[in-house]
VEXZABA-743888 format. One record per atom (N, C-alpha, C): atom name; residue number from 1; x, y, z; residue in three letters. Coordinates in steps of 0.02 Angstrom, whole numbers, plus 50000, padded with zeros to 5 digits. Layout:
REM residues N
   atom   seq       u       v       w   type
     CA   NUM       X       Y       Z    ALA
...
END
This chain:
REM residues 97
   atom   seq       u       v       w   type
      N     1   49618   46628   47898    MET
     CA     1   49572   46624   47954    MET
      C     1   49537   46557   47950    MET
      N     2   49525   46528   48007    GLN
     CA     2   49489   46465   48008    GLN
      C     2   49431   46469   48057    GLN
      N     3   49374   46444   48036    TYR
     CA     3   49314   46440   48075    TYR
      C     3   49287   46369   48069    TYR
      N     4   49292   46330   48122    ALA
     CA     4   49269   46261   48121    ALA
      C     4   49300   46225   48061    ALA
      N     5   49260   46207   48011    ASP
     CA     5   49286   46171   47953    ASP
      C     5   49295   46217   47892    ASP
      N     6   49294   46282   47902    ASP
     CA     6   49304   46330   47847    ASP
      C     6   49371   46364   47854    ASP
      N     7   49407   46371   47799    THR
     CA     7   49471   46406   47798    THR
      C     7   49467   46461   47746    THR
      N     8   49490   46521   47765    GLN
     CA     8   49492   46577   47718    GLN
      C     8   49563   46602   47714    GLN
      N     9   49586   46613   47653    VAL
     CA     9   49654   46638   47641    VAL
      C     9   49648   46707   47608    VAL
      N    10   49682   46755   47637    TYR
     CA    10   49682   46824   47612    TYR
      C    10   49752   46844   47592    TYR
      N    11   49758   46886   47542    ILE
     CA    11   49823   46913   47524    ILE
      C    11   49813   46984   47497    ILE
      N    12   49857   47029   47518    ALA
     CA    12   49855   47097   47492    ALA
      C    12   49888   47097   47423    ALA
      N    13   49859   47135   47378    ALA
     CA    13   49885   47136   47309    ALA
      C    13   49881   47207   47281    ALA
      N    14   49924   47220   47232    ASP
     CA    14   49919   47283   47196    ASP
      C    14   49871   47273   47138    ASP
      N    15   49865   47321   47096    ARG
     CA    15   49816   47317   47042    ARG
      C    15   49833   47267   46987    ARG
      N    16   49895   47244   46984    THR
     CA    16   49912   47196   46931    THR
      C    16   49902   47124   46953    THR
      N    17   49903   47111   47016    TYR
     CA    17   49892   47044   47045    TYR
      C    17   49943   46991   47025    TYR
      N    18   49990   47006   46980    SER
     CA    18   50033   46954   46952    SER
      C    18   50074   46916   47004    SER
      N    19   50118   46950   47040    CYS
     CA    19   50160   46916   47090    CYS
      C    19   50118   46891   47148    CYS
      N    20   50068   46929   47167    GLN
     CA    20   50027   46911   47224    GLN
      C    20   49985   46848   47209    GLN
      N    21   49964   46839   47148    LEU
     CA    21   49925   46780   47130    LEU
      C    21   49968   46717   47138    LEU
      N    22   50031   46721   47117    ALA
     CA    22   50076   46664   47125    ALA
      C    22   50087   46650   47199    ALA
      N    23   50094   46703   47240    SER
     CA    23   50103   46695   47312    SER
      C    23   50040   46664   47344    SER
      N    24   49981   46685   47322    LEU
     CA    24   49919   46657   47347    LEU
      C    24   49915   46583   47332    LEU
      N    25   49932   46564   47270    GLU
     CA    25   49929   46494   47251    GLU
      C    25   49980   46452   47290    GLU
      N    26   50038   46481   47307    GLU
     CA    26   50086   46446   47350    GLU
      C    26   50057   46436   47420    GLU
      N    27   50023   46487   47446    CYS
     CA    27   49990   46480   47512    CYS
      C    27   49936   46426   47510    CYS
      N    28   49896   46426   47458    LEU
     CA    28   49844   46375   47451    LEU
      C    28   49873   46305   47447    LEU
      N    29   49929   46299   47412    SER
     CA    29   49963   46235   47407    SER
      C    29   49988   46212   47476    SER
      N    30   50015   46259   47515    ALA
     CA    30   50039   46243   47583    ALA
      C    30   49981   46222   47628    ALA
      N    31   49924   46256   47621    VAL
     CA    31   49864   46237   47661    VAL
      C    31   49841   46167   47640    VAL
      N    32   49841   46154   47575    HIS
     CA    32   49821   46088   47550    HIS
      C    32   49866   46034   47579    HIS
      N    33   49931   46045   47578    THR
     CA    33   49979   45997   47604    THR
      C    33   49968   45986   47679    THR
      N    34   49958   46040   47717    TRP
     CA    34   49946   46034   47789    TRP
      C    34   49883   45993   47803    TRP
      N    35   49830   46007   47766    LEU
     CA    35   49768   45970   47775    LEU
      C    35   49778   45895   47761    LEU
      N    36   49814   45879   47707    LEU
     CA    36   49827   45809   47691    LEU
      C    36   49867   45774   47746    LEU
      N    37   49916   45808   47774    HIS
     CA    37   49956   45779   47829    HIS
      C    37   49916   45770   47893    HIS
      N    38   49859   45803   47898    ASN
     CA    38   49817   45797   47956    ASN
      C    38   49751   45761   47941    ASN
      N    39   49754   45719   47889    SER
     CA    39   49697   45676   47870    SER
      C    39   49634   45716   47853    SER
      N    40   49643   45775   47825    LEU
     CA    40   49587   45816   47803    LEU
      C    40   49595   45829   47728    LEU
      N    41   49544   45856   47696    CYS
     CA    41   49550   45870   47625    CYS
      C    41   49522   45938   47608    CYS
      N    42   49547   45966   47555    LEU
     CA    42   49525   46030   47528    LEU
      C    42   49483   46015   47467    LEU
      N    43   49422   46039   47467    ASN
     CA    43   49375   46025   47412    ASN
      C    43   49371   46085   47365    ASN
      N    44   49405   46081   47307    PRO
     CA    44   49402   46138   47260    PRO
      C    44   49331   46154   47237    PRO
      N    45   49287   46104   47236    ALA
     CA    45   49218   46116   47214    ALA
      C    45   49180   46161   47263    ALA
      N    46   49203   46164   47326    LYS
     CA    46   49171   46207   47376    LYS
      C    46   49212   46270   47388    LYS
      N    47   49261   46282   47346    SER
     CA    47   49305   46341   47354    SER
      C    47   49279   46400   47314    SER
      N    48   49285   46459   47343    ASP
     CA    48   49266   46521   47310    ASP
      C    48   49325   46568   47309    ASP
      N    49   49325   46614   47262    ALA
     CA    49   49378   46665   47259    ALA
      C    49   49346   46731   47240    ALA
      N    50   49376   46785   47265    ILE
     CA    50   49352   46852   47248    ILE
      C    50   49412   46899   47248    ILE
      N    51   49414   46945   47201    ALA
     CA    51   49464   46998   47200    ALA
      C    51   49428   47060   47225    ALA
      N    52   49442   47080   47286    ALA
     CA    52   49405   47135   47317    ALA
      C    52   49450   47196   47327    ALA
      N    53   49418   47254   47323    SER
     CA    53   49454   47317   47332    SER
      C    53   49405   47370   47355    SER
      N    54   49430   47418   47392    ARG
     CA    54   49388   47474   47412    ARG
      C    54   49386   47526   47356    ARG
      N    55   49431   47520   47308    GLN
     CA    55   49432   47566   47251    GLN
      C    55   49415   47527   47188    GLN
      N    56   49382   47560   47142    LYS
     CA    56   49367   47527   47079    LYS
      C    56   49431   47516   47040    LYS
      N    57   49437   47458   47010    HIS
     CA    57   49495   47444   46968    HIS
      C    57   49472   47402   46909    HIS
      N    58   49511   47400   46857    THR
     CA    58   49491   47365   46797    THR
      C    58   49526   47298   46788    THR
      N    59   49578   47285   46829    THR
     CA    59   49614   47222   46822    THR
      C    59   49568   47165   46843    THR
      N    60   49568   47113   46803    LYS
     CA    60   49525   47055   46818    LYS
      C    60   49569   46994   46828    LYS
      N    61   49555   46956   46879    VAL
     CA    61   49590   46894   46891    VAL
      C    61   49549   46838   46858    VAL
      N    62   49581   46801   46813    ASP
     CA    62   49544   46749   46776    ASP
      C    62   49529   46688   46819    ASP
      N    63   49580   46658   46848    THR
     CA    63   49570   46599   46889    THR
      C    63   49622   46597   46945    THR
      N    64   49605   46559   46996    VAL
     CA    64   49651   46544   47051    VAL
      C    64   49653   46468   47056    VAL
      N    65   49713   46440   47061    SER
     CA    65   49720   46368   47065    SER
      C    65   49713   46345   47137    SER
      N    66   49664   46301   47150    VAL
     CA    66   49653   46271   47216    VAL
      C    66   49660   46196   47208    VAL
      N    67   49710   46168   47240    SER
     CA    67   49724   46096   47235    SER
      C    67   49730   46074   47162    SER
      N    68   49760   46116   47121    GLY
     CA    68   49771   46099   47051    GLY
      C    68   49711   46109   47006    GLY
      N    69   49656   46135   47034    ARG
     CA    69   49596   46147   46994    ARG
      C    69   49581   46222   46992    ARG
      N    70   49561   46247   46934    PRO
     CA    70   49547   46318   46929    PRO
      C    70   49481   46338   46963    PRO
      N    71   49484   46394   46999    VAL
     CA    71   49424   46423   47030    VAL
      C    71   49417   46493   47000    VAL
      N    72   49361   46506   46969    ILE
     CA    72   49349   46571   46938    ILE
      C    72   49322   46618   46991    ILE
      N    73   49355   46676   47001    PRO
     CA    73   49331   46724   47050    PRO
      C    73   49260   46748   47033    PRO
      N    74   49220   46757   47085    SER
     CA    74   49152   46780   47075    SER
      C    74   49145   46852   47101    SER
      N    75   49087   46881   47090    SER
     CA    75   49077   46950   47112    SER
      C    75   49056   46954   47185    SER
      N    76   49031   46898   47213    THR
     CA    76   49014   46895   47284    THR
      C    76   49034   46828   47313    THR
      N    77   49050   46829   47377    VAL
     CA    77   49064   46767   47415    VAL
      C    77   49030   46773   47482    VAL
      N    78   49021   46716   47515    LYS
     CA    78   48992   46716   47581    LYS
      C    78   49046   46702   47632    LYS
      N    79   49047   46741   47685    SER
     CA    79   49093   46732   47741    SER
      C    79   49051   46728   47804    SER
      N    80   49050   46670   47834    LEU
     CA    80   49009   46658   47894    LEU
      C    80   48936   46677   47883    LEU
      N    81   48910   46662   47824    GLY
     CA    81   48841   46675   47808    GLY
      C    81   48825   46744   47782    GLY
      N    82   48875   46788   47779    VAL
     CA    82   48864   46857   47756    VAL
      C    82   48892   46863   47685    VAL
      N    83   48851   46886   47639    ALA
     CA    83   48872   46895   47569    ALA
      C    83   48911   46961   47563    ALA
      N    84   48972   46956   47537    LEU
     CA    84   49015   47015   47526    LEU
      C    84   49029   47020   47452    LEU
      N    85   49028   47081   47425    ASP
     CA    85   49045   47089   47355    ASP
      C    85   49117   47114   47348    ASP
      N    86   49139   47126   47286    ASN
     CA    86   49209   47144   47275    ASN
      C    86   49227   47215   47295    ASN
      N    87   49179   47252   47323    MET
     CA    87   49193   47319   47351    MET
      C    87   49185   47317   47427    MET
      N    88   49182   47258   47457    PHE
     CA    88   49172   47247   47529    PHE
      C    88   49104   47273   47552    PHE
      N    89   49056   47276   47508    SER
     CA    89   48989   47300   47524    SER
      C    89   48946   47241   47544    SER
      N    90   48898   47253   47587    THR
     CA    90   48850   47201   47606    THR
      C    90   48783   47211   47570    THR
      N    91   48783   47250   47516    ASP
     CA    91   48721   47263   47479    ASP
      C    91   48687   47198   47457    ASP
      N    92   48725   47150   47432    GLN
     CA    92   48696   47087   47410    GLN
      C    92   48666   47049   47469    GLN
      N    93   48699   47051   47526    HIS
     CA    93   48673   47018   47586    HIS
      C    93   48607   47049   47608    HIS
      N    94   48604   47115   47608    VAL
     CA    94   48543   47149   47627    VAL
      C    94   48487   47132   47579    VAL
      N    95   48502   47129   47514    ALA
     CA    95   48451   47112   47464    ALA
      C    95   48427   47039   47474    ALA
      N    96   48473   46995   47492    ASP
     CA    96   48455   46924   47503    ASP
      C    96   48411   46915   47564    ASP
      N    97   48425   46954   47616    VAL
     CA    97   48387   46948   47678    VAL
      C    97   48319   46981   47670    VAL
END
């Protein structure tokens, strides 16, 4: 999804994340290449990652590679100014507001 100068990449994954993580990194690489060909850049320092699920799970994703740099998934991310946690809850957003 793209909003003005923000791009969000989503991928469905099972509880192991192994194959899906490689697929996600391939998608991120393709986005990076497209941006470069269109005189734009992807800033890994402004990139966030989250492993979200509606069900509790114990599998943890250590890092996601964005433009060759590791991004450590966090417990919350902001999407269009709304804080979402890894259970798709807006509890953190409500607490912030």
